[in-house]
RODO-2510 file (C-alpha; in nm, 4 decimals, decimal comma):
residues 184
     n   res          X          Y          Z
     1     m     0,0000     0,0000     0,0000
     2     r     0,2815     0,2415     0,0830
     3     i     0,4473     0,1702    -0,2508
     4     c     0,1259     0,2436    -0,4407
     5     g     0,0809     0,5677    -0,2443
     6     a     0,4389     0,6739    -0,3107
     7     l     0,4022     0,5935    -0,6806
     8     a     0,0784     0,7906    -0,7045
     9     l     0,2383     1,0871    -0,5256
    10     s     0,5456     1,0792    -0,7516
    11     l     0,3231     1,0865    -1,0580
    12     l     0,1552     1,4000    -0,9252
    13     v     0,4804     1,5888    -0,8643
    14     m     0,6767     1,4715    -1,1669
    15     p     0,6853     1,7200    -1,4547
    16     p     0,5118     1,6072    -1,7728
    17     a     0,7254     1,4324    -2,0332
    18     w     0,8762     1,6569    -2,2945
    19     a     0,6863     1,6244    -2,6214
    20     g     0,8909     1,8474    -2,8513
    21     e     1,1155     1,7536    -3,1414
    22     a     1,4945     1,7395    -3,1181
    23     q     1,7886     1,7196    -3,3566
    24     v     2,1458     1,6509    -3,2505
    25     c     2,4828     1,6932    -3,4145
    26     f     2,8349     1,5972    -3,3055
    27     t     3,1805     1,7101    -3,4095
    28     p     3,4121     1,5937    -3,5380
    29     g     3,2471     1,4200    -3,8279
    30     e     2,9139     1,5992    -3,8663
    31     d     2,8298     1,9419    -4,0084
    32     c     2,6933     2,1226    -3,7025
    33     t     2,7637     2,4616    -3,8585
    34     g     2,5540     2,3628    -4,1604
    35     m     2,2718     2,2359    -3,9390
    36     l     2,2717     2,5627    -3,7445
    37     v     2,2843     2,7778    -4,0605
    38     t     1,9877     2,5821    -4,2014
    39     e     1,7907     2,6427    -3,8813
    40     l     1,8735     3,0155    -3,8854
    41     a     1,7391     3,0347    -4,2412
    42     t     1,3939     2,9436    -4,1053
    43     a     1,3771     3,2478    -3,8728
    44     r     1,0997     3,4939    -3,9522
    45     r     1,0638     3,7205    -3,6471
    46     e     1,3372     3,7077    -3,3845
    47     i     1,6690     3,5462    -3,2966
    48     l     1,8199     3,5809    -2,9489
    49     v     2,1819     3,4697    -2,9110
    50     q     2,4057     3,4116    -2,6096
    51     a     2,7607     3,3231    -2,7051
    52     y     3,0823     3,2638    -2,5216
    53     g     3,2910     3,2386    -2,8383
    54     f     3,1747     3,3680    -3,1746
    55     t     3,4172     3,3599    -3,4651
    56     n     3,2405     3,1413    -3,7234
    57     p     3,1864     3,3473    -4,0415
    58     a     2,9189     3,1119    -4,1800
    59     i     2,7046     3,1582    -3,8686
    60     a     2,7658     3,5342    -3,8762
    61     q     2,6597     3,5391    -4,2414
    62     a     2,3421     3,3448    -4,1599
    63     l     2,2555     3,6022    -3,8923
    64     s     2,3274     3,8879    -4,1344
    65     d     2,1071     3,7193    -4,3956
    66     a     1,8266     3,6871    -4,1401
    67     r     1,8620     4,0556    -4,0529
    68     r     1,8225     4,1411    -4,4234
    69     r     1,4939     3,9462    -4,4087
    70     q     1,3871     4,1923    -4,1345
    71     v     1,4366     3,9417    -3,8509
    72     t     1,5114     4,1191    -3,5216
    73     i     1,8406     3,9860    -3,3868
    74     s     2,0036     4,0541    -3,0507
    75     v     2,3293     3,8958    -2,9378
    76     i     2,4834     3,8804    -2,5908
    77     l     2,8568     3,8092    -2,6042
    78     d     3,0934     3,7206    -2,3233
    79     g     3,3195     4,0162    -2,2522
    80     s     3,6367     3,8111    -2,2968
    81     a     3,5380     3,7199    -2,6536
    82     l     3,5823     4,0830    -2,7515
    83     g     3,9422     4,0765    -2,6322
    84     q     4,0229     3,8426    -2,9195
    85     k     4,0812     4,0083    -3,2554
    86     a     3,8501     3,7690    -3,4442
    87     g     3,5691     3,8027    -3,1881
    88     s     3,5851     4,1814    -3,1848
    89     a     3,5937     4,2021    -3,5651
    90     l     3,2955     3,9702    -3,5934
    91     a     3,0993     4,1720    -3,3352
    92     q     3,1718     4,4869    -3,5366
    93     q     3,0566     4,3100    -3,8550
    94     l     2,7308     4,2008    -3,6901
    95     a     2,6682     4,5483    -3,5475
    96     a     2,7272     4,7001    -3,8932
    97     a     2,4594     4,4632    -4,0288
    98     g     2,2076     4,6122    -3,7845
    99     i     2,2312     4,3366    -3,5238
   100     h     2,2064     4,4564    -3,1634
   101     i     2,5144     4,3420    -2,9682
   102     l     2,5350     4,3400    -2,5887
   103     v     2,8308     4,2478    -2,3693
   104     d     2,7809     4,0396    -2,0544
   105     g     3,0687     4,1250    -1,8240
   106     d     2,8917     4,0530    -1,4954
   107     h     3,0188     3,6961    -1,4673
   108     a     3,3625     3,5335    -1,4591
   109     i     3,2601     3,3977    -1,7989
   110     a     2,9257     3,4084    -1,9768
   111     h     2,9658     3,0526    -2,1014
   112     n     2,6306     3,0190    -2,2763
   113     k     2,5949     2,8791    -2,6269
   114     v     2,2289     2,9438    -2,6960
   115     m     2,0010     3,0697    -2,9697
   116     v     1,6254     3,1146    -2,9416
   117     i     1,4538     3,1344    -3,2793
   118     d     1,1027     3,2777    -3,3194
   119     g     1,0068     3,1870    -2,9639
   120     s     0,9731     2,8209    -3,0544
   121     t     1,3199     2,6756    -3,1161
   122     v     1,6231     2,6499    -2,8877
   123     v     1,9757     2,5798    -3,0126
   124     t     2,2186     2,4813    -2,7369
   125     g     2,4955     2,2373    -2,6444
   126     s     2,8706     2,2614    -2,5995
   127     f     2,9125     2,3892    -2,9571
   128     n     3,0648     2,7383    -2,9479
   129     f     2,9845     2,9473    -3,2542
   130     t     3,3467     2,9211    -3,3693
   131     r     3,5429     2,7603    -3,6507
   132     s     3,7277     2,5443    -3,3978
   133     a     3,4031     2,3968    -3,2657
   134     q     3,3353     2,2654    -3,6154
   135     s     3,6838     2,1745    -3,7311
   136     r     3,8978     2,0855    -3,4269
   137     n     3,6889     2,0184    -3,1176
   138     a     3,4666     1,7380    -2,9916
   139     e     3,1351     1,9199    -2,9498
   140     n     2,7606     1,8678    -2,9518
   141     l     2,4735     2,0783    -3,0816
   142     v     2,1100     2,0231    -2,9865
   143     i     1,8138     2,1854    -3,1609
   144     l     1,4914     2,1662    -2,9609
   145     h     1,1560     2,2621    -3,1111
   146     d     0,9438     2,3459    -2,8076
   147     e     0,7715     2,6763    -2,7226
   148     t     0,7821     2,6168    -2,3461
   149     l     1,1585     2,5572    -2,3440
   150     a     1,2100     2,8476    -2,5842
   151     g     1,0160     3,0716    -2,3462
   152     q     1,2358     2,9684    -2,0544
   153     y     1,5542     3,0313    -2,2526
   154     a     1,4210     3,3672    -2,3773
   155     a     1,3400     3,4719    -2,0186
   156     n     1,6955     3,3810    -1,9141
   157     w     1,8311     3,5740    -2,2150
   158     r     1,6362     3,8824    -2,1038
   159     r     1,7708     3,8535    -1,7464
   160     h     2,1224     3,8701    -1,8886
   161     a     2,0331     4,1487    -2,1319
   162     d     1,9239     4,3608    -1,8355
   163     h     2,2819     4,3805    -1,7034
   164     s     2,4665     4,3795    -2,0374
   165     p     2,5608     4,7136    -2,1912
   166     p     2,5611     4,7646    -2,5677
   167     f     2,8754     4,6747    -2,7603
   168     e     2,9008     5,0330    -2,8889
   169     a     2,9249     5,1585    -2,5307
   170     r     3,2138     4,9230    -2,4682
   171     l     3,3944     5,0631    -2,7733
   172     a     3,3377     5,4192    -2,6524
   173     e     3,4560     5,3240    -2,3051
   174     t     3,7848     5,1818    -2,4339
   175     s     3,8496     5,4838    -2,6554
   176     g     3,8072     5,7379    -2,3742
   177     g     3,4386     5,8149    -2,4298
   178     t     3,1736     5,8063    -2,1636
   179     r     2,9868     5,4854    -2,0996
   180     r     2,6283     5,4643    -2,2246
   181     h     2,3867     5,1970    -2,1164
   182     d     2,1035     5,2351    -2,3655
   183     r     1,8327     4,9735    -2,3741
   184     f     1,6868     4,8474    -2,6976
***
């Protein structure tokens, strides 16, 4: 009787099973960059990005292409990524394409590798948005099609956006200008 009661109670407190769709990709050996670029091509309204490392030109091009389709795109980068020449140049390229770039410097590292597409798809995993993640590292990429999960990731993205100043402010700060903290 106790076992039946415990089982019934556990069924009441257990979260429902996830019913979304998932795709996975692993490097080396699979084209995770291509899978991600294909997913970005489906965006119609909004892409939210959190990235620790971001130096992959194919992913940057896919974001720029989405922006040309009038997709709203906002990216939060780890502050240390901008200390690297390739990361800073890519951030400048994205900003020039009309993509809103923020810099999360409130943590030792902002180690997220996340994209939320149109409020219904989450891209995550160990896969940094870098060339090395595709060509040299052992990584994984997971694409989850689920509005509930996407909502949770978008809420987390917004919590980080609240304390992340714009990339342009960081440039002004390093060149002797005053620091702005405009919100978008």
